[in-house]
C-alpha positions as CSV (number, residue, x, y, z in Angstrom):
1,M,-20.8,-210.7,-22.8
2,L,-21.3,-214.5,-23.1
3,Q,-17.9,-214.9,-24.7
4,R,-16.2,-212.8,-21.9
5,D,-17.9,-214.9,-19.2
6,R,-16.8,-218.1,-20.9
7,Q,-13.2,-216.9,-21.1
8,I,-13.1,-215.9,-17.4
9,R,-14.7,-219.3,-16.4
10,T,-12.2,-221.2,-18.6
11,Q,-9.2,-219.3,-17.2
12,S,-10.3,-220.0,-13.6
13,Q,-10.7,-223.7,-14.5
14,Q,-7.2,-223.7,-16.0
15,V,-5.7,-222.2,-12.9
16,A,-7.5,-224.8,-10.7
17,D,-6.5,-227.7,-13.0
18,A,-2.8,-226.5,-13.0
19,C,-2.8,-226.5,-9.2
20,L,-4.5,-230.0,-9.1
21,F,-1.9,-231.5,-11.5
22,A,0.9,-230.0,-9.5
23,A,-0.5,-231.3,-6.2
24,S,-0.9,-234.7,-7.9
25,F,2.8,-234.8,-8.6
26,W,3.7,-234.1,-5.0
27,L,1.0,-236.6,-3.7
28,A,2.4,-239.3,-6.0
29,F,5.9,-238.9,-4.4
30,S,4.4,-238.8,-0.9
31,L,2.3,-241.9,-1.4
32,R,5.2,-243.8,-3.1
33,G,7.3,-243.0,0.0
34,T,4.8,-244.8,2.4
35,T,5.6,-248.2,3.8
36,F,2.7,-249.7,1.8
37,F,4.7,-249.9,-1.4
38,H,7.7,-251.4,0.5
39,D,5.9,-253.9,2.7
40,W,3.0,-255.0,0.6
41,I,4.1,-254.5,-3.0
42,G,7.8,-255.2,-2.5
43,L,9.2,-252.0,-4.1
44,E,12.3,-250.5,-2.4
45,N,12.0,-247.5,-0.2
46,I,12.7,-244.1,-1.7
47,H,15.2,-241.6,-0.4
48,Q,13.9,-238.6,1.5
49,D,15.5,-236.3,-1.1
50,A,14.0,-238.1,-4.1
51,F,11.3,-235.4,-4.5
52,E,13.7,-232.5,-4.1
53,Q,15.7,-233.6,-7.1
54,V,12.7,-233.3,-9.4
55,A,10.6,-230.7,-7.5
56,W,11.2,-228.2,-10.4
57,L,8.9,-230.4,-12.5
58,I,5.9,-229.1,-10.6
59,F,6.2,-225.9,-12.5
60,V,6.5,-227.7,-15.8
61,I,3.4,-229.8,-15.0
62,A,1.4,-226.8,-13.8
63,A,2.2,-224.9,-17.1
64,A,1.7,-227.9,-19.4
65,A,-1.5,-229.5,-17.9
66,P,-3.9,-226.7,-18.9
67,L,-2.4,-226.5,-22.4
68,V,-2.9,-230.3,-22.9
69,L,-6.4,-230.2,-21.5
70,Q,-7.2,-227.3,-23.9
71,S,-5.7,-229.2,-26.8
72,Q,-7.9,-232.2,-26.0
73,G,-11.1,-230.2,-25.9
74,F,-11.6,-230.4,-22.2
75,Y,-12.6,-226.7,-21.9
76,N,-14.7,-226.6,-25.1
77,R,-17.6,-228.7,-23.8
78,Q,-20.8,-227.3,-22.4
79,V,-20.6,-226.2,-18.8
80,V,-23.3,-228.7,-17.7
81,S,-22.4,-231.6,-19.9
82,S,-22.4,-235.4,-19.7
83,R,-19.7,-237.3,-17.9
84,Q,-18.7,-239.0,-21.1
85,A,-17.9,-235.6,-22.6
86,M,-15.6,-235.0,-19.7
87,F,-14.1,-238.5,-19.3
88,W,-12.3,-239.1,-22.6
89,P,-10.6,-235.6,-22.9
90,L,-9.4,-236.0,-19.3
91,V,-8.1,-239.5,-19.8
92,R,-6.2,-238.5,-22.9
93,S,-4.8,-235.4,-21.2
94,C,-3.6,-237.5,-18.2
95,V,-1.9,-240.0,-20.5
96,I,-0.2,-237.2,-22.5
97,V,1.0,-235.3,-19.4
98,T,2.2,-238.6,-17.8
99,T,4.1,-239.6,-20.9
100,G,5.7,-236.1,-21.0
101,L,6.7,-236.6,-17.3
102,V,8.3,-239.9,-18.0
103,L,10.2,-238.4,-20.9
104,M,11.4,-235.6,-18.6
105,F,12.6,-238.2,-16.1
106,F,14.5,-239.9,-18.9
107,L,16.0,-236.8,-20.5
108,F,17.2,-235.3,-17.3
109,R,18.2,-238.7,-15.9
110,A,16.1,-238.1,-12.8
111,N,16.3,-240.8,-10.2
112,A,12.5,-241.1,-9.9
113,P,11.1,-244.1,-8.1
114,R,9.1,-246.6,-10.1
115,G,5.4,-246.2,-9.8
116,V,5.4,-242.4,-9.4
117,A,4.3,-241.7,-13.0
118,V,1.4,-244.2,-12.7
119,L,0.3,-242.8,-9.3
120,F,0.6,-239.3,-10.7
121,A,-1.8,-240.1,-13.6
122,V,-4.4,-241.8,-11.3
123,I,-4.3,-239.0,-8.7
124,A,-4.5,-236.2,-11.3
125,F,-7.4,-237.9,-13.0
126,A,-9.2,-238.4,-9.7
127,L,-8.6,-234.9,-8.4
128,V,-9.8,-233.2,-11.6
129,W,-12.8,-235.5,-11.9
130,I,-13.8,-234.7,-8.3
131,K,-13.5,-231.0,-8.9
132,E,-15.7,-231.3,-12.0
133,E,-18.3,-233.4,-10.1
134,M,-18.4,-230.8,-7.4
135,L,-18.7,-228.0,-10.0
136,L,-21.6,-229.9,-11.7
137,I,-23.4,-230.3,-8.4
138,V,-23.2,-226.5,-7.8
139,L,-24.2,-225.6,-11.4
140,R,-27.1,-228.1,-11.5
141,S,-28.7,-226.6,-8.4
142,R,-31.9,-224.7,-9.2
143,M,-30.7,-221.5,-7.8
144,A,-27.4,-221.6,-9.7
145,K,-29.2,-222.4,-13.0
146,A,-31.5,-219.4,-12.5
147,Q,-28.6,-217.0,-11.8
148,Y,-26.2,-218.5,-14.3
149,R,-28.4,-218.4,-17.4
150,R,-28.2,-215.3,-19.7
151,R,-31.6,-214.0,-20.7
152,I,-31.7,-212.6,-24.3
153,I,-34.2,-211.2,-26.7
154,L,-33.8,-212.1,-30.4
155,A,-34.5,-209.2,-32.8
156,G,-34.8,-209.5,-36.6
157,I,-37.1,-210.9,-39.2
158,P,-38.7,-214.3,-38.4
159,S,-36.3,-216.3,-40.6
160,E,-33.2,-214.6,-39.0
161,T,-34.5,-215.1,-35.4
162,A,-35.2,-218.8,-36.1
163,R,-31.7,-219.2,-37.4
164,L,-30.3,-217.3,-34.4
165,R,-32.4,-219.4,-32.0
166,R,-30.9,-222.6,-33.4
167,G,-27.4,-221.2,-33.3
168,F,-27.6,-220.1,-29.7
169,L,-29.1,-223.4,-28.6
170,V,-26.4,-225.4,-30.4
171,R,-23.5,-223.2,-29.2
172,H,-24.6,-222.3,-25.7
173,G,-27.2,-224.9,-24.7
174,D,-28.2,-224.3,-21.0
175,E,-26.2,-221.1,-20.8
176,V,-28.8,-218.9,-22.4
177,E,-32.6,-218.5,-22.1
178,I,-34.4,-216.9,-25.0
179,M,-37.0,-214.7,-23.4
180,A,-38.7,-213.3,-26.5
181,E,-38.4,-212.8,-30.3
182,F,-39.0,-209.3,-31.7
183,N,-39.9,-208.9,-35.4
184,V,-38.3,-205.7,-36.6
185,A,-40.2,-205.8,-39.9
186,S,-43.6,-205.4,-38.4
187,S,-43.0,-203.6,-35.1
188,P,-41.2,-200.3,-34.5
189,I,-37.8,-200.3,-32.6
190,S,-39.3,-198.0,-29.9
191,E,-41.6,-200.9,-28.9
192,L,-38.5,-203.1,-28.3
193,I,-37.0,-200.4,-26.1
194,E,-40.2,-200.0,-24.1
195,R,-40.5,-203.8,-23.4
196,P,-40.1,-204.8,-19.8
């Protein structure tokens, strides 16, 4: 049950992150096309059809980003974890996806404007970070914590239940709440079934 819930949660996160990375690519081109980069930074204006030439890369980015995040351990951390546990896998992932994007520009001789790759990395990082922060706010609320936690009873001999307790707390942390421990050596199973 816990494993299935975790898989569903991870898959929904991957879909959201794929969409955010794809949106970041489009936003990078949109921002690069503003007059700010021409007037203030001195970069030349980009053609209107510059994005249309590389628009197909959105699908590549959307497919690759969740795989890169997974490979960097972004989805392996606890649901309610520290910002540092989220920061470094996200930074590494953004650098890897951006490097791949630059290589795609080079291999397919795409006429991509300067600065798009850097803007893409910054925007992708910011959007995923904001999504994670909003998710943390929701998950840290008292009501969400109460509904989110799985309540379990450990059954076995005392040495086994102690080992199980440590294992559950290490692997699942705040995701589970151990309600009771049942000693099968000294109590009949019928007592466990009758417990409220």
